[in-house]
C-alpha positions as CSV (number, residue, x, y, z in Angstrom):
1,M,-25.6,18.1,-11.6
2,T,-22.9,16.0,-13.3
3,V,-23.6,12.7,-14.9
4,L,-21.2,11.1,-12.3
5,R,-23.3,12.6,-9.5
6,V,-26.6,11.3,-11.0
7,I,-25.1,7.8,-11.3
8,F,-23.8,8.0,-7.8
9,L,-27.2,9.0,-6.3
10,L,-29.1,6.4,-8.3
11,T,-26.7,3.7,-7.2
12,M,-27.2,4.7,-3.5
13,I,-30.9,4.6,-3.8
14,F,-30.7,1.1,-5.3
15,V,-28.4,-0.3,-2.7
16,S,-29.9,1.5,0.3
17,A,-32.7,-1.1,0.5
18,C,-30.0,-3.6,1.6
19,S,-28.8,-1.3,4.4
20,G,-28.7,-2.6,8.0
21,T,-27.6,-1.3,11.3
22,R,-24.5,-2.4,13.2
23,G,-22.7,-1.5,16.4
24,P,-19.4,0.3,16.8
25,L,-16.4,-1.4,15.0
26,A,-14.1,-3.1,17.5
27,E,-10.7,-1.4,17.8
28,D,-8.8,-4.5,16.8
29,A,-10.8,-4.7,13.6
30,R,-9.5,-1.3,12.5
31,P,-6.1,-0.5,10.9
32,P,-3.6,1.5,13.0
33,E,-4.3,5.2,13.0
34,I,-2.1,7.3,10.7
35,Q,-1.6,11.0,10.1
36,A,-2.7,12.4,6.8
37,S,0.9,12.9,5.6
38,E,2.2,9.7,7.1
39,A,3.3,6.9,4.7
40,P,5.0,3.6,5.2
41,E,8.8,3.5,5.1
42,F,9.8,2.9,1.5
43,R,10.8,-0.6,0.5
44,L,12.8,-1.4,-2.5
45,G,11.5,-3.1,-5.6
46,T,12.9,-4.7,-8.8
47,G,14.9,-2.2,-10.9
48,D,15.6,0.2,-8.0
49,V,19.3,1.3,-7.9
50,I,21.2,1.7,-4.7
51,S,24.7,2.6,-3.6
52,V,26.2,0.3,-0.9
53,S,29.2,2.0,0.8
54,V,31.5,0.2,3.2
55,W,33.4,2.7,5.5
56,K,37.1,2.7,4.9
57,N,36.7,0.0,2.2
58,P,36.0,1.8,-1.1
59,D,36.9,-1.3,-3.0
60,L,33.9,-3.1,-1.5
61,S,31.5,-0.2,-2.3
62,V,29.2,-0.8,-5.2
63,R,26.3,0.8,-7.1
64,V,23.8,-2.0,-8.0
65,P,20.2,-2.5,-9.2
66,V,17.8,-4.8,-7.4
67,R,17.5,-7.9,-9.6
68,P,14.1,-9.6,-10.5
69,D,14.8,-12.2,-7.8
70,G,15.0,-9.4,-5.2
71,F,18.7,-9.7,-4.5
72,I,21.8,-7.5,-5.1
73,S,25.4,-8.5,-5.4
74,V,27.9,-7.2,-2.9
75,P,31.7,-7.8,-3.1
76,L,32.9,-10.5,-0.6
77,V,29.5,-11.5,0.7
78,G,27.7,-12.2,-2.6
79,D,23.9,-12.0,-2.7
80,V,22.0,-9.8,-0.2
81,L,18.2,-9.7,-0.2
82,A,17.0,-6.1,-1.1
83,G,13.5,-6.5,-2.6
84,G,10.8,-5.6,-0.1
85,R,13.3,-4.3,2.4
86,T,14.3,-0.8,3.6
87,P,17.8,0.6,3.2
88,S,18.4,0.2,6.9
89,E,17.5,-3.5,6.8
90,I,19.8,-4.0,3.8
91,S,22.6,-2.2,5.6
92,A,22.2,-4.3,8.8
93,D,22.1,-7.5,6.8
94,T,25.2,-6.6,4.8
95,E,27.1,-5.7,8.0
96,V,26.4,-9.1,9.5
97,K,27.6,-10.9,6.4
98,L,30.8,-8.8,6.3
99,Q,31.8,-9.5,9.9
100,Q,33.5,-12.7,8.8
101,F,35.9,-10.6,6.7
102,I,36.0,-7.1,8.4
103,R,36.0,-6.2,12.1
104,T,33.0,-4.0,12.9
105,P,32.0,-3.1,9.3
106,K,29.9,0.1,8.8
107,V,27.7,0.0,5.8
108,S,25.5,2.7,4.4
109,V,22.8,2.3,1.7
110,I,21.6,5.2,-0.4
111,I,18.7,5.0,-2.8
112,E,19.7,6.5,-6.2
113,E,16.9,5.5,-8.6
114,I,13.4,4.2,-7.6
115,P,11.4,3.3,-10.7
116,S,9.4,0.9,-8.6
117,A,8.0,3.8,-6.6
118,E,5.4,4.5,-9.4
119,F,3.7,1.2,-8.4
120,Q,4.4,1.2,-4.7
121,N,2.9,4.7,-4.2
122,R,-0.4,3.8,-5.9
123,V,-3.8,2.9,-4.3
124,R,-6.3,0.6,-6.0
125,V,-10.0,-0.2,-6.0
126,V,-11.3,-3.3,-7.8
127,G,-14.6,-5.2,-8.0
128,G,-18.0,-3.6,-7.9
129,V,-17.2,0.0,-9.1
130,A,-18.0,1.7,-12.3
131,E,-14.4,1.7,-13.4
132,P,-11.7,-0.1,-11.4
133,K,-8.8,2.3,-10.7
134,S,-5.1,2.3,-9.9
135,I,-4.1,5.9,-9.1
136,S,-1.2,7.8,-7.4
137,H,-1.7,8.3,-3.7
138,R,-2.3,11.8,-2.4
139,D,-2.1,13.0,1.2
140,G,-5.4,13.1,2.9
141,M,-7.0,10.6,0.4
142,T,-9.7,8.4,2.0
143,I,-11.6,5.3,0.9
144,I,-14.6,7.3,-0.3
145,D,-12.3,9.6,-2.4
146,L,-10.9,6.5,-4.2
147,V,-14.4,5.0,-4.7
148,L,-15.6,8.3,-6.2
149,E,-12.5,8.4,-8.5
150,A,-13.7,5.0,-9.7
151,G,-17.2,6.4,-10.5
152,G,-18.9,5.0,-7.4
153,V,-20.2,1.5,-6.8
154,N,-22.1,-0.3,-9.6
155,E,-25.6,-1.8,-9.4
156,F,-24.1,-5.3,-8.7
157,A,-22.0,-4.2,-5.7
158,S,-22.2,-5.5,-2.2
159,P,-20.7,-2.4,-0.6
160,N,-20.9,-3.4,3.0
161,S,-18.8,-6.4,2.2
162,A,-15.9,-4.3,1.0
163,K,-12.4,-4.9,2.4
164,L,-9.2,-2.9,2.8
165,Y,-6.0,-4.8,2.2
166,R,-2.9,-3.1,3.7
167,T,0.6,-4.2,4.6
168,V,1.4,-3.3,8.3
169,D,4.9,-3.9,9.5
170,G,5.6,-6.2,6.6
171,V,2.5,-8.4,7.2
172,A,-0.6,-8.3,5.0
173,Q,-3.8,-7.3,6.9
174,V,-7.4,-7.2,5.9
175,Y,-10.0,-4.8,7.4
176,P,-13.7,-4.6,6.9
177,V,-15.1,-1.5,5.1
178,Y,-18.8,-0.7,5.5
179,L,-19.0,1.3,2.3
180,L,-22.8,1.4,2.1
181,D,-22.9,2.8,5.7
182,I,-20.4,5.5,4.6
183,L,-22.3,6.4,1.5
184,S,-26.0,6.2,2.6
185,E,-25.9,6.5,6.4
186,G,-23.0,8.9,6.9
187,L,-21.2,6.4,9.2
188,L,-17.6,7.3,8.6
189,D,-15.8,5.0,11.1
190,T,-14.5,2.8,8.2
191,N,-13.8,5.7,5.8
192,Y,-10.1,5.2,6.6
193,P,-7.3,7.5,5.3
194,L,-5.3,5.6,2.7
195,V,-1.6,4.9,2.5
196,P,0.4,3.9,-0.6
197,G,-0.1,0.3,-1.5
198,D,-3.7,0.1,-0.2
199,V,-6.1,-2.0,-2.1
200,I,-9.9,-1.8,-1.7
201,T,-12.0,-4.7,-3.0
202,I,-15.8,-4.5,-3.4
203,P,-17.4,-7.9,-4.1
204,E,-20.4,-8.2,-6.4
205,R,-23.6,-10.0,-5.5
206,R,-24.4,-13.3,-7.1
207,F,-27.9,-13.8,-8.5
């Protein structure tokens, strides 16, 4: 038996004394269901490089990085917000801005370099774990997988007060995670599949 496994089992014995029962989790308290291979649509970040092409207007086409303020510069229209947006959103916004100069403009946006993806595609666990972690997301990864990667909960953790922070349709959402129930009772209804960008927080008890 590995040292990690021993620590994990001892931790569960310690925290199981605080275990309680609860009813089924309400549907509106759960994140939207996802497939194991599903991921949110990629949104651009600082330093990403895109090509903005305007149909039949090559002089207006440009290859630009996303600036630290989140904007890119496009000929004629000036600044267009790109940070935190998808290519299709940037394209639509640029077309609207170009309508005062061009009749029915057609704009395409192609991602060429995505250095920000290294951070956007990560999942994180902080708080009452042996070693807080930020790791690359993998298909099929669940909350318990991430907690085990972090060495399990520590002796100060309040695991049934854990939370999942996730951005859904551009809005930050918070969902309860009954981690103790998962680990000691085998109740897996809050062992959610993870998506890139998820953050799990596990508070620690105050004595």
